[in-house]
N, C-alpha and C positions, 0 to 999 in steps of 0.2 A: 159495629156501626149499623144503623137502621137500614133495612132493605138488603142486607147481605145474606148470602146463603153459603153453606159449606159444600165444596165440590171435592170429591175423591179423585185422585190422580192415578191413572193406570198407565203402564208403559211396558214395552218389550224391547230387549236389547237388539242392536243391529246384527251382531254376530251370534251364531248358534241358533238353536231352535227352542230357546226358552219361551215359555208362555207369557202372556200379558199378566202382570202382577200389580198389586196396589203398592205405590211408592210414596204415598203421602196424601195430604189434603191442603186445600187453600180456601180462604174465605174471600168471596167476591160478590159484586152487585149484579153481574151478568155472566153468561157462559163465555163471552168474548174476553172479558176481563179475567175470568178464571183460567182461560187458555194462556193468556199472556203471563199471568203469575206462575202458573205451573211450568211453563217453559223456562222462565227466569230462575225459579227456585230449584227445579229438579233436572235441569239439562246438564248435569255434571257428567253423565254417561252419554254415549252415542246410542240414542234410542232409535229403533226402527219405526216405532209408532208410539204415540202418546194420546191418551183420552182424558177428558174431564167429564165427570158425571155428577149431577146434583145428588147429594147424599139422600135427599128425600125421595129420589127415584129408585133407589136400591130396594130390592125386595129380599127380606130374610127368608131363607129356605129352612135353615136350622138356627134357632136362637140359642145364645149361650144361657146356661142355667143360672 
């Protein structure tokens, strides 16, 4: 859909000391919409925290060959 952006979804579990990890991606027209989609799609676990980040904002440190 026009005006949509891909947002990567990162989350950390409520129990344990696991680090934040990438759990998937959503396509949305705004960060608010991305947050709603991420919560609905990826909240099958009890996450301690969850983030959405526009894919365009991620910076490659090491690129795959």
